[in-house]
C-alpha positions as CSV (number, residue, x, y, z in Angstrom):
1,X,28.0,42.1,41.6
2,X,31.8,42.5,42.0
3,X,33.4,45.1,44.2
4,X,35.7,46.2,41.6
5,X,33.0,46.7,39.0
6,X,30.9,48.7,41.2
7,X,34.0,51.1,42.2
8,X,34.7,51.4,38.4
9,X,31.0,52.2,37.8
10,X,31.1,54.8,40.6
11,X,34.2,56.4,39.2
12,X,32.9,56.7,35.8
13,X,29.4,58.3,36.8
14,X,31.6,60.9,38.8
15,X,33.5,61.7,35.6
16,X,36.6,60.2,37.2
17,X,37.9,58.3,34.2
18,X,40.3,58.5,31.1
19,X,40.0,56.7,27.7
20,X,43.3,54.9,26.9
21,X,44.9,55.7,23.5
22,X,44.3,51.9,22.5
23,X,40.5,52.1,23.5
24,X,40.2,55.5,21.7
25,X,41.6,53.7,18.4
26,X,39.1,50.9,18.8
27,X,36.3,53.1,19.3
28,X,36.9,55.0,16.2
29,X,37.6,51.8,14.3
30,X,34.3,50.2,15.4
31,X,32.3,53.3,15.1
32,X,31.3,53.4,18.8
33,X,31.2,57.0,20.3
34,X,33.0,57.3,23.6
35,X,29.6,58.6,25.4
36,X,28.1,55.3,24.5
37,X,30.8,53.3,26.1
38,X,30.5,55.6,29.2
39,X,27.0,55.6,29.4
40,X,26.6,51.8,28.7
41,X,28.5,51.0,31.7
42,X,25.9,52.1,34.3
43,X,23.7,49.3,32.9
44,X,26.3,47.0,31.7
45,X,26.6,43.3,32.6
46,X,29.7,42.2,34.5
47,X,31.1,39.4,32.4
48,X,34.5,39.1,34.3
49,X,36.3,40.6,37.3
50,X,40.2,40.2,36.9
51,X,41.5,41.4,40.4
52,X,45.0,40.0,39.5
53,X,45.1,41.3,36.0
54,X,48.5,43.3,35.1
55,X,49.3,46.2,35.3
56,X,45.8,47.1,37.0
57,X,42.9,45.1,37.9
58,X,40.3,45.0,35.2
59,X,36.5,44.1,34.5
60,X,34.9,42.9,31.1
61,X,31.6,44.2,30.7
62,X,28.7,43.6,28.1
63,X,27.3,46.7,27.0
64,X,24.5,47.6,24.5
65,X,24.4,50.4,21.8
66,X,21.3,52.4,21.3
67,X,20.3,50.1,17.9
68,X,20.7,47.1,20.5
69,X,24.2,45.7,19.3
70,X,26.2,44.2,22.1
71,X,29.9,44.9,22.7
72,X,32.3,44.2,25.4
73,X,34.3,46.7,27.1
74,X,37.4,46.3,29.4
75,X,38.0,49.0,32.1
76,X,40.6,49.2,34.6
77,X,41.1,50.8,37.8
78,X,44.1,53.1,38.4
79,X,44.6,52.8,42.0
80,X,47.3,55.4,42.3
81,X,45.6,58.2,40.6
82,X,42.0,56.9,41.5
83,X,40.4,56.8,38.1
84,X,38.8,54.2,36.1
85,X,40.4,53.7,32.5
86,X,38.7,52.5,29.4
87,X,41.3,49.8,28.0
88,X,39.3,48.6,25.0
89,X,36.1,47.7,23.3
90,X,35.1,45.2,20.8
91,X,32.2,43.2,19.2
92,X,31.3,39.7,20.3
93,X,31.9,38.7,16.7
94,X,35.4,40.1,16.3
């Protein structure tokens, strides 16, 4: 498991995260509740870790809704402020 992913998971578990405007819009658009994306991160499957992503390093994670529907979340690490940020979510068939 990637170090960046573990760091983001720890920050989210400690309530040290923010939801970006784009992510808030995608959550609403796709009918995913914020808490579902947050809670799903703990057991999520790391798909890709992008240390060199700009403007912040990011991870792509496969998460699952209570009904079994899978979706991908993108989380980044805001190093300067020491928080994780939910960047976007989407279903795999989008």
